[in-house]
N, C-alpha and C positions, 0 to 999 in steps of 0.2 A: 625621894630625890626631887624635892622641890627647889629650884633655884630662880632667884630674882636676878633679872638682867637690868642694870641701870645703863640705858643706852648712851649717856652722855659722860660716863666715867667707868674706867675699866680698873680702877685702883684697887678695889676690893672685890675680885671675881672670885666665888667661892671654888671654881674648877680650878684655879690656879695655885690653891694653897699648897698642895703636897706635891708639886712639880711632876705629877704622873699624867698631866695632859699632853702626851707624847705621840707622835704620828712618824710613820716611816712612808718615804716616797720612791719608789722604783721607776726606771723607765726601761723598757724591754726591747730588744731586737726584734727582728723576724724568726728568730731561732729561741725566743723566750730566755734569752741571757740579759742579765742586768747590764745596762748601760751606766757606767761611771761618769761623774761629772757632767752628766746631761742637764741641761735646763729645762724646766717645765713652766709654762705660762698658761694661764687660765684667763680668758677675756670673758667677763660675765657682765650683762646688762643688770640693771637695778633689780628688775623683776627675776632675773635668774639667780642672783645673790639672795634674795629674798626666798625665792622657791627652793633652791639648793639649801640654804641655812636652815629654814623650816623643817624640810624633810630630814635633814641631819640630826637636828634636835629631837624629832621624832624617833629617828633610828636609835639615837642614844638613850632615850627613854624605855624603848623597848630593845635594849642591847642583848644581843645573843653572839658570844663567841663563835667566830667562823662565818657569821652571816655577810653576804656580800651581794653587790649590785653592780651588773654591767650596765653602763649608758654608752650606748652606741650612736654613732653618727646618724641622724635622720636622712632618709630618701623617700622618693615620692610613693613607694610601697609600703614602708614601714616608719611612718611618721610617728614615733614612739617617743612619749615622754617619761623619763625616769628620775626619781628623785626631785622632782621638780624643775627640771630644766630639759630643753631640747639641745642636742649638740648639731652644729651645722655639719653639711656632708664632708666638709673638708677637715673636719676634727678627728682625732683620734679615740679610740675608746678609752673610757675611763672606767676603772673599776675601784669601788669603795667597799673596804672591808672592815669588819669589826674584828679588832686584835688587841689583846691586851699587851700593853707594853710596861716596861719597867720605869721608875724615876728617872729624869734626863740625867741626873748626877752620874748614874751607873754606867752611861754611855759614854761619858765624857772621862771616865776614869783611864788613865795611861798604864 
């Protein structure tokens, strides 16, 4: 699995060929119920983008179905960096999971 990334041109990205580069995003309430129609915003500095992007690429190359990381907000006692980023104390926990998904067309069938 050696992919060459052309930073200036995304026209021929290898990972995009099969349309199986699919993700699922859920937002949960305090009772772990999915909140539908919620918006999710990530505010990332340039180095956070580089750090998270690099760690996600490493995770992809070492992919294990079900492997997951919890990125918790930092506080003075647990100043913890996970997957290349720190989350501010007012952030929500972010969980990144390795999960095989189907091709996008199968989600769009009616």
